[in-house]
KOLTORKE-627836 format. One line per field, with one value per residue (C-alpha): residue in one letter; chain; z, x, y. Coordinates in steps of 0.05 Angstrom, whole numbers. Example, Ala and Ser with C-alpha at 12.3 -4.5 7.8 and 13.67 -1.06 7.14 Angstrom:
! KOLTORKE-627836
res: [A/S]
chain: [A/A]
z: [156/143]
x: [246/273]
y: [-90/-21]
! end
This chain:
! KOLTORKE-627836
res: [M/P/L/G/I/Y/P/D/V/E/Y/T/S/S/V/V/E/L/P/Q/N/C/R/V/L/M/Y/S/D/G/L/T/D/A/L/P/T/A/D/A/N/C/P/A/F/G/V/D/G/I/T/D/T/L/R/K/C/V/A/D/P/L/E/Q/A/L/D/M/L/F/R/N/S/S/A/F/T/G/G/A/G/R/H/D/D/T/S/V/V/L/V/E/R/M/L/M/T/V/E/E/L/A/A/A/H/A/E/A/K/R/L/D/K/G/D/A/R/S]
chain: [A/A/A/A/A/A/A/A/A/A/A/A/A/A/A/A/A/A/A/A/A/A/A/A/A/A/A/A/A/A/A/A/A/A/A/A/A/A/A/A/A/A/A/A/A/A/A/A/A/A/A/A/A/A/A/A/A/A/A/A/A/A/A/A/A/A/A/A/A/A/A/A/A/A/A/A/A/A/A/A/A/A/A/A/A/A/A/A/A/A/A/A/A/A/A/A/A/A/A/A/A/A/A/A/A/A/A/A/A/A/A/A/A/A/A/A/A/A]
z: [-2/-24/18/-5/-80/-143/-200/-249/-220/-227/-163/-158/-104/-87/-39/13/60/129/173/226/296/261/267/209/217/169/187/156/158/214/261/230/224/296/316/388/361/305/276/215/227/288/280/266/310/249/230/280/337/308/300/370/404/375/390/462/462/413/464/487/466/406/443/495/437/399/468/475/406/418/486/458/401/447/495/433/417/487/498/437/398/324/282/226/224/247/220/246/235/274/255/278/246/302/307/318/340/296/346/351/278/274/325/290/223/262/290/223/191/250/239/166/175/218/285/335/394/438]
x: [-3/39/36/52/48/69/21/67/98/65/63/57/18/13/-14/14/-14/10/38/-3/16/57/68/75/100/92/122/142/217/194/207/278/304/304/360/393/414/407/479/457/524/499/471/393/349/341/312/360/329/261/278/314/249/196/249/241/164/144/96/67/0/5/-12/49/94/78/83/148/175/154/185/249/255/247/297/345/332/351/274/282/234/228/240/190/123/114/65/67/17/25/-17/-20/-45/-66/-76/-150/-182/-238/-290/-262/-259/-332/-354/-326/-360/-423/-412/-397/-467/-504/-473/-484/-559/-562/-572/-555/-564/-506]
y: [-3/58/123/189/168/204/205/180/130/58/15/-55/-102/-173/-217/-255/-305/-295/-358/-377/-339/-284/-208/-157/-88/-31/33/100/125/165/106/82/151/172/201/216/288/330/304/272/234/195/124/126/77/37/-25/-56/-16/-38/-119/-118/-86/-133/-194/-175/-167/-225/-256/-192/-161/-119/-57/-73/-83/-16/19/-12/4/77/79/47/93/157/132/118/194/210/237/288/247/232/289/263/241/165/122/51/-8/-77/-136/-209/-272/-318/-393/-411/-470/-497/-482/-409/-401/-431/-381/-326/-344/-349/-279/-254/-280/-254/-178/-189/-202/-137/-179/-131/-186/-191]
! end
């Protein structure tokens, strides 16, 4: 999904099936480019900072993993924050039992029919 697109550039898309029990992080360069100072010669938080953080919180709920990611990038900058806008989406595909899957399908059908019962 291209963001900040240019009208004369051709973009390609693809479909990928995520393996069960995996997470995918999509982010803008504001996260990787987080610097500890205004000096552009300093190393940035980068992909290493992102992967190190996500490895440490792989078993945590998504909300906690995102919180840790932002806390670690902020700590890396010495509290100066990120100097560019930062967009982050973290999604997770979880393994469902047959019973959970059946219940989810039943709920989706109920909602499709406009049944607002809880």
